[in-house]
C-alpha positions in Angstrom: 102.5 162.0 123.6 99.7 164.4 121.9 100.8 165.4 118.1 99.1 167.2 115.8 100.1 166.3 111.7 99.7 167.4 108.1 96.4 165.1 108.6 95.1 166.8 111.3 94.5 164.3 113.8 94.6 164.8 117.6 95.5 161.8 119.7 96.3 161.0 123.1 97.4 157.6 124.8 97.8 156.9 128.7 98.7 153.5 129.8 99.7 151.9 133.6 100.1 148.7 135.7 97.2 149.7 138.3 97.4 147.9 141.0 99.3 145.0 139.5 103.1 144.9 139.9 103.6 144.2 135.8 101.9 146.2 133.1 101.1 143.6 130.4 99.1 146.3 128.1 100.6 147.9 125.1 99.7 151.2 123.1 101.1 152.6 120.3 100.3 154.5 116.9 101.9 155.8 114.1 101.3 159.0 111.7 103.5 158.8 108.4 104.6 162.6 107.8 105.5 161.7 103.8 103.3 160.4 101.1 102.5 157.0 103.2 100.1 159.0 105.2 98.0 159.0 101.6 99.1 155.1 100.7 98.8 153.5 104.1 97.1 156.2 106.7 97.8 156.5 110.1 97.3 153.5 113.0 96.4 153.1 116.7 96.8 150.0 118.6 96.0 148.6 121.6 96.8 144.8 123.3 96.2 143.4 126.5 98.7 140.4 127.2 96.7 137.7 129.1 98.3 137.6 132.7 97.5 133.9 133.0 99.7 133.1 130.1 103.0 134.7 131.6 104.2 135.5 128.4 101.6 138.1 127.8 103.7 140.9 128.3 106.1 140.2 125.9 103.1 139.1 123.4 101.4 142.1 123.7 104.2 144.4 123.0 105.4 142.1 120.2 102.2 142.7 118.3 102.0 146.5 119.3 105.7 146.7 117.4 104.9 144.5 114.9 101.8 146.1 113.3 103.4 149.7 113.8 106.4 148.7 112.0 105.8 146.3 109.3 102.4 147.5 108.0 104.1 150.6 106.5 106.4 148.4 104.9 103.7 146.1 102.9 103.4 147.0 99.2 101.5 150.6 98.6 99.5 148.8 96.2 97.9 146.2 99.1 94.7 147.3 100.0 94.2 148.0 103.9 92.8 144.9 104.8 95.0 142.8 102.5 98.4 144.2 104.3 96.6 143.9 107.6 95.9 140.1 107.3 99.4 139.4 105.6 101.0 140.6 109.2 98.7 139.2 111.2 98.8 135.6 110.1 102.4 135.0 110.3 102.9 136.8 113.8 100.1 134.7 115.4 102.0 131.7 114.2 104.8 133.2 115.7 102.9 133.7 118.8 101.5 130.3 118.7 104.7 128.8 118.0 106.6 130.5 121.0 103.7 129.5 123.5 104.6 126.0 122.2 108.4 126.4 122.8 107.5 126.9 126.2 106.4 123.1 127.3 104.3 124.7 129.7 100.4 124.8 129.4 100.1 127.0 131.9 102.2 129.5 129.7 102.0 131.3 126.5 102.4 134.2 124.2 98.3 135.6 124.2 97.2 138.6 124.0 94.0 140.5 122.7 94.4 143.2 119.9 92.7 145.9 118.3 93.9 147.8 115.4 92.7 150.9 114.0 93.5 152.1 110.5 92.9 155.5 109.6 93.4 156.1 105.5 91.3 158.6 103.4 87.5 158.8 104.4 87.8 155.3 105.8 88.5 153.8 109.3 89.4 150.0 109.2 89.3 148.1 112.0 90.4 144.8 113.3 90.1 143.0 116.7 90.3 139.8 118.4 89.9 139.3 122.1 88.2 141.6 124.4 90.0 145.2 124.4 87.5 147.4 122.3 87.2 150.5 120.1 84.6 153.3 120.3 83.4 155.9 117.8 81.9 159.4 119.0 80.6 160.1 116.0 80.1 163.5 115.0 77.3 163.2 112.8 74.9 161.3 115.4 76.3 162.3 118.3 76.5 159.0 119.8 79.2 156.6 121.4 79.3 153.6 120.2 81.4 150.0 120.5 82.4 148.7 117.1 83.7 145.9 118.1 82.5 142.7 119.8 84.3 141.4 122.8 85.4 137.5 122.2 84.5 135.8 125.4 82.3 133.2 127.0 80.6 133.5 130.2 81.7 131.3 133.5 79.5 132.9 135.6 77.5 136.3 136.2 80.5 138.3 137.0 83.7 136.1 135.5 84.3 135.8 131.8 87.6 133.8 129.7 88.6 134.7 126.4 87.8 132.1 123.4 90.0 134.4 120.5 93.4 135.8 121.0 96.2 136.2 119.5 98.6 133.3 119.8 96.0 131.0 121.6 95.4 129.0 118.2 97.3 127.8 115.2 94.3 129.5 113.3 93.4 133.2 113.0 90.0 134.4 113.0 90.1 138.0 113.6 87.3 140.7 113.1 87.7 143.2 110.6 85.3 145.8 109.3 85.1 149.3 107.6 83.4 152.4 108.9 83.0 155.8 106.4 84.7 159.0 108.5 83.2 162.3 109.2 85.3 165.1 110.2 85.2 165.4 113.8 84.7 161.4 114.5 86.4 160.6 117.7 87.7 156.7 118.1 88.4 155.4 121.8 90.8 151.9 122.2 90.7 150.6 125.5 91.9 147.5 127.4 89.2 145.6 129.9 90.9 147.3 133.2 89.4 150.8 131.7 85.6 149.6 130.1 85.1 147.1 132.4 85.3 149.4 135.3 83.3 152.3 133.7 80.0 153.1 132.5 80.2 154.3 129.0 78.5 157.5 129.7 81.1 158.5 132.6 84.0 157.7 129.3 82.6 159.9 127.2 81.8 162.7 129.6 85.5 162.7 129.9 86.4 162.9 126.3 84.5 165.7 126.4 85.7 167.7 129.1 89.2 167.9 127.6 88.4 168.8 123.7 92.0 170.1 123.3 94.4 167.8 125.5 93.6 164.2 124.9 96.5 163.4 126.6 95.2 164.6 129.4 91.6 162.6 128.5 93.2 159.5 128.9 95.0 160.4 132.1 91.2 161.4 133.0 90.0 157.9 132.2 92.8 155.8 133.9 92.7 157.7 137.1 88.9 157.4 137.0 88.8 153.7 136.3 91.5 153.3 139.2 89.6 155.2 141.6 86.6 152.6 140.6 88.6 149.9 141.5 89.7 148.1 138.7 91.7 145.0 139.5 93.7 145.4 136.0 96.0 147.3 134.0 94.9 150.4 132.3 95.5 151.8 129.0 93.5 153.9 126.4 94.2 155.8 123.2 92.0 158.6 121.8 92.2 160.0 118.3 89.7 162.6 116.8 90.1 163.5 113.0 90.5 167.1 112.4 91.1 166.9 108.7 90.2 164.1 106.2 92.6 162.7 103.8 92.3 162.7 100.0 89.3 160.7 98.9 90.1 158.3 96.1 88.5 155.4 94.1 90.9 152.8 95.8 89.6 153.7 98.9 85.9 153.9 98.1 86.0 150.7 96.4 87.9 149.2 99.0 89.8 147.1 96.2 93.4 146.7 95.0 94.5 148.4 92.2 97.8 147.5 90.5 100.1 149.7 89.2 101.1 149.5 85.6 104.3 147.7 84.6 106.8 149.9 83.3 108.3 150.1 79.8 111.6 148.6 78.6 114.1 150.9 80.1 116.8 152.3 78.4 119.8 154.5 80.2 119.3 157.9 80.4 115.2 157.2 80.8 114.0 158.9 84.2 111.2 157.4 86.2 109.9 158.7 89.6 113.1 160.8 90.3 115.7 157.8 89.3 117.8 158.0 86.0 118.0 154.8 84.3 122.5 154.1 83.8 122.2 150.7 82.5 120.7 147.5 82.4 122.6 145.0 84.8 120.4 141.7 84.1 117.5 140.5 82.2 115.5 137.5 82.0 112.5 136.2 80.8 110.8 136.9 84.2 112.5 140.1 85.1 115.2 142.6 84.8 117.4 144.6 86.9 118.9 148.2 86.3 121.4 150.4 88.2 119.6 153.5 88.4 120.5 156.7 90.1 118.6 159.2 92.9 118.3 162.4 90.8 118.7 164.2 94.0 121.2 162.9 96.0 123.6 160.8 93.4 123.1 157.5 95.1 123.0 154.3 93.0 120.9 151.8 93.3 119.6 148.5 92.0 115.9 148.9 90.2 114.1 145.2 89.8 111.2 145.6 87.0 108.4 142.8 86.5 108.8 141.4 82.7 106.0 142.5 79.9 105.7 138.7 79.5 103.3 138.6 82.4 101.6 141.6 82.9 98.5 139.7 82.4 99.2 137.4 85.1 97.7 138.1 88.0 99.6 135.8 90.3 103.0 136.5 89.0 102.0 140.3 89.7 101.1 139.4 93.5 104.2 136.9 93.4 106.5 140.2 92.8 105.0 142.7 95.3 105.7 140.2 97.5 109.3 139.6 97.1 109.8 143.8 98.0 107.7 143.5 101.1 109.4 140.1 102.3 112.7 141.7 101.7 111.7 145.3 103.4 111.1 143.3 106.4 114.2 142.0 106.9 117.0 144.6 108.3 120.5 142.5 108.5 123.9 143.6 107.1 124.0 140.0 105.5 120.7 140.4 103.3 120.6 142.8 100.7 118.5 145.9 101.8 115.4 147.0 100.2 115.2 150.7 99.9 111.6 152.6 100.3 111.0 154.7 97.1 111.2 158.6 98.2 108.1 159.3 95.6 104.9 157.9 95.1 105.4 155.3 92.4 103.9 155.5 88.7 104.9 152.3 88.1 105.3 148.4 89.4 109.3 148.2 90.4 111.3 147.9 93.6 114.6 149.3 94.4 117.7 147.9 96.4 120.9 149.1 97.8 123.8 148.8 95.2 126.4 145.7 96.1 129.8 146.2 94.7 131.6 142.8 94.5 131.0 139.4 93.0 128.7 136.5 93.0 129.9 133.6 95.5 129.8 131.4 92.5 132.4 133.7 90.8 134.6 133.8 93.8 134.7 130.3 93.7 136.0 129.8 90.4 138.3 132.6 90.6 139.4 131.2 94.2 141.0 127.4 93.2 143.4 127.8 96.2 140.6 128.7 99.0 141.7 129.5 102.5 139.5 127.4 105.0 139.7 131.1 107.1 137.9 132.8 104.2 135.3 130.1 103.6 134.5 129.7 106.9 134.0 133.5 107.5 131.6 133.5 104.2 129.9 130.4 105.9 129.1 131.9 109.2 127.7 135.1 107.5 125.3 133.4 105.2 123.9 131.6 108.1 123.1 134.6 109.7 121.5 135.9 107.0 119.1 133.2 106.4 118.8 133.2 110.5 117.3 136.8 109.8 115.0 135.6 107.1 113.7 132.8 109.2 113.4 135.4 112.1 110.7 136.6 109.6 109.0 133.1 109.6 110.6 133.6 105.7 112.4 130.7 103.8 114.5 131.5 101.0 114.2 128.3 98.9 116.3 129.4 96.4 119.8 129.8 98.0 122.5 129.1 95.9 126.2 130.7 95.0 124.6 133.1 92.3 122.2 134.3 95.0 124.9 135.6 97.7 127.3 138.5 96.7 130.7 139.0 97.9 132.1 142.6 98.7 135.9 143.1 98.1 136.2 142.8 101.8 134.4 139.5 101.7 131.4 140.8 103.2 128.1 138.1 102.2 124.8 139.8 100.9 122.2 137.3 100.5 120.2 138.6 97.4 116.9 137.6 95.3 113.6 137.1 97.4 112.1 135.5 94.1 111.0 132.2 95.4 110.8 133.1 99.1 108.0 131.2 101.2 106.6 133.0 104.4 104.3 130.9 106.3 100.5 132.4 106.4 101.7 134.7 103.9 101.2 132.2 101.1 98.0 130.5 101.5 99.4 127.8 99.9 102.8 126.2 99.7 104.0 127.4 96.3 107.2 125.7 95.6 109.7 126.4 92.6 108.9 126.2 89.4 109.8 123.3 87.6 111.2 125.2 84.5 113.6 127.2 86.5 117.3 126.1 85.4 119.1 123.0 86.0 121.8 125.6 87.8 119.1 126.2 90.5 118.0 122.7 91.0 121.3 121.8 92.1 121.1 123.6 95.3 117.3 123.5 95.7 115.7 120.7 97.8 114.4 118.0 96.1 111.3 117.6 97.9 110.2 120.7 96.6 110.0 119.0 92.9 107.4 116.7 95.1 105.4 119.8 96.5 106.8 119.1 99.7 106.9 121.9 102.1 110.6 121.1 104.3 110.6 124.7 106.0 114.0 125.7 107.2 115.4 122.4 106.5 115.3 123.1 102.7 117.7 126.3 103.5 119.7 124.1 105.2 120.2 121.4 102.3 121.0 124.5 100.0 123.4 125.8 102.0 125.0 122.6 103.0 125.4 122.3 99.3 127.0 125.4 99.2 129.9 124.4 101.8 130.4 121.0 100.2 131.5 123.0 96.8 133.4 125.4 98.7 135.2 122.7 100.1 135.5 120.3 97.3 134.8 122.1 94.2 132.1 119.5 93.5 128.5 119.2 94.5 127.6 115.9 96.7 125.6 114.0 94.2 127.2 115.5 91.2 125.1 115.1 87.9 122.9 112.1 89.5 120.0 115.0 90.7 119.3 115.7 86.6 118.2 112.1 86.2 115.7 111.5 88.9 111.9 111.8 88.1 110.8 109.9 91.2 110.9 110.5 95.0 112.1 107.0 95.3 114.6 108.0 92.7 116.2 110.7 94.9 115.7 108.3 97.7 118.1 105.7 96.4 120.8 108.5 95.6 124.2 107.9 97.2 126.1 110.8 99.0 129.8 111.4 97.9 131.7 111.8 101.0 133.7 115.4 100.0 137.3 113.6 101.1 136.6 111.5 98.1 137.9 115.0 96.7 140.1 116.4 99.0 141.7 114.3 101.1 142.4 116.9 104.1 138.3 116.9 104.6 138.0 115.3 108.1 135.2 112.4 109.1 133.6 114.4 111.4 133.3 117.5 108.9 132.3 115.3 106.3 129.5 113.7 108.1 127.9 116.8 109.2 127.9 117.9 105.4 126.3 114.7 104.6 123.6 115.0 107.3 122.9 118.5 106.2 122.2 117.3 102.2 120.5 114.3 103.1 117.5 113.5 100.4 115.0 112.8 103.4 114.3 116.0 105.1 113.6 114.1 108.6 117.4 112.9 108.2 118.6 116.8 108.2 120.0 119.1 111.2 116.8 120.7 112.6 118.2 124.0 112.9 121.2 126.2 111.6 122.6 126.4 114.8 123.1 122.6 115.1 124.5 122.5 111.5 126.9 125.5 112.4 128.2 123.7 115.7 128.7 120.4 114.1 130.6 122.5 111.2 133.1 123.7 113.5 133.4 121.4 116.2 134.3 117.7 115.7 131.3 115.9 116.9 132.7 112.3 118.9 130.1 110.9 117.7 130.3 111.0 113.8 134.3 109.7 114.7 133.0 106.8 116.9 130.6 105.5 113.8 133.4 105.6 111.7 135.5 103.2 114.2 132.9 100.9 114.8 131.9 100.1 111.2 135.4 98.0 111.5 136.5 97.0 108.2 140.1 97.5 107.0 142.3 99.9 108.9 145.4 100.6 106.8 148.0 103.0 107.2 146.5 105.6 104.7 143.6 105.8 107.0 145.9 105.9 110.0 147.5 108.8 108.4 143.7 110.3 107.3 142.9 110.4 110.5 145.5 112.4 111.9 145.2 114.8 108.8 141.7 115.5 109.9 142.3 115.9 113.5 144.8 118.3 112.6 142.3 120.2 110.0 139.7 120.3 112.9 142.4 121.9 114.8 143.2 124.5 112.3 139.6 125.1 111.8 139.1 125.8 115.3 141.8 127.9 115.8 140.8 130.3 113.1 137.5 130.6 114.4 138.6 131.5 117.7 141.2 134.2 116.2 138.2 135.5 113.9 136.1 136.6 116.9 139.0 138.6 118.3 
């Protein structure tokens, strides 16, 4: 595992289960080889999954993998501390929620976590739990523990964790910064090592293997095992062989914003990309078709509007769009492309999607086939699930934000209104000045500062499906006339079969539940919504029969046509999966 890079750091790692049957530790590092070594630095991380939590192994592995992946997708303009905190908060929330889903107090996704980020002339430490980070100083020769254990004593020989990832909804991570010197050595370990070895012996073994840090880590693990360690054994060793370039951002530990780009015109070149044409412009942003001058690949460049160049909140929001988009890798979500060079201006890049918006597709296809509509709905839902998996809610799902390729592939675009719990310190709903077209699809709760989570996206998808199958909106133009929450709650849903006789009762009841004004009445998950959308829910049919009233011949024929429609949809679904 030992590696040397242009950054000139020497690294070694070792991890094993020890006397236990399962290794619940996780350890890893990453040293980027491109310009990110200057903008993001290198990362080393250890995590010790809590054995009594039963899901400790999964928690530790998730933490290490997420940190090593997501840190490098954060905007280059973010400070190290800001970037790591933005990653850890939703990660902790995710672990806590996974633990709650187990419904067993004896289990949970709980782990310690110690992170070392080395950037320029500084080392950034982030720590929670009782794993540790030490430094053997090249300047003083002292071997010092830089973190403190978050434990409380039960007895002289027994401690328990009081802080860890996944333990609580709130997250309290120790963060600190130390200045680097050439030759400094950092040692990260789990308690299976440092609880069974004196620091003097650890130091001695490090110094005994100056040119082979994998061997040094192996020697330390073996020594801890011989000292009767009763836990998993993991450690990581890092020596700074050459410091990175020092810059004012690192010295002052503050965020420096990139300038907004000027108005771009065809033929202009920016950071290795040539502007081909302007695709879209609004008060808040611009989209340009650009060409990579080296590869010839065409991409879409989004730039912020000069109207907001003095608005820090707008700038933060724009930067957030790129990061959230870059964290989601799914064929039904537009791909954010990392720039090949360091940026001189604030913008971000996306893949170019050939095709039309769902809004245009609906207008151009008045005789839409159920097979095609179901295929599109499935893909939209898959894209939404990919966002939700990253604890992200789109908040502005609408036909104009969904691209359809010529072969009916879906791409969800536009992250301008996304909400990620834990990333935003407060809930930031969509702004009232947004176009009324958006408000036709957005959860009405947003207007009253109510965060409905994924139920907001379910509402939007329900409206879209209703429009696809009927050509109308479930509340028509009545939403525009509402000013209070009570006005919205008094709205009456228009059954889809009022517009299209062929729409079955169970299908319509499903849509009615998805677009309920009261969030408590909606589906709790996309999976449940899609299930009822594709499979007749017998409860909806029973409910309709029990309402009594006139049972005329027309209703009989409607019921028969509804059943036939349902069978048709299900047969199409089966055939599409083959």
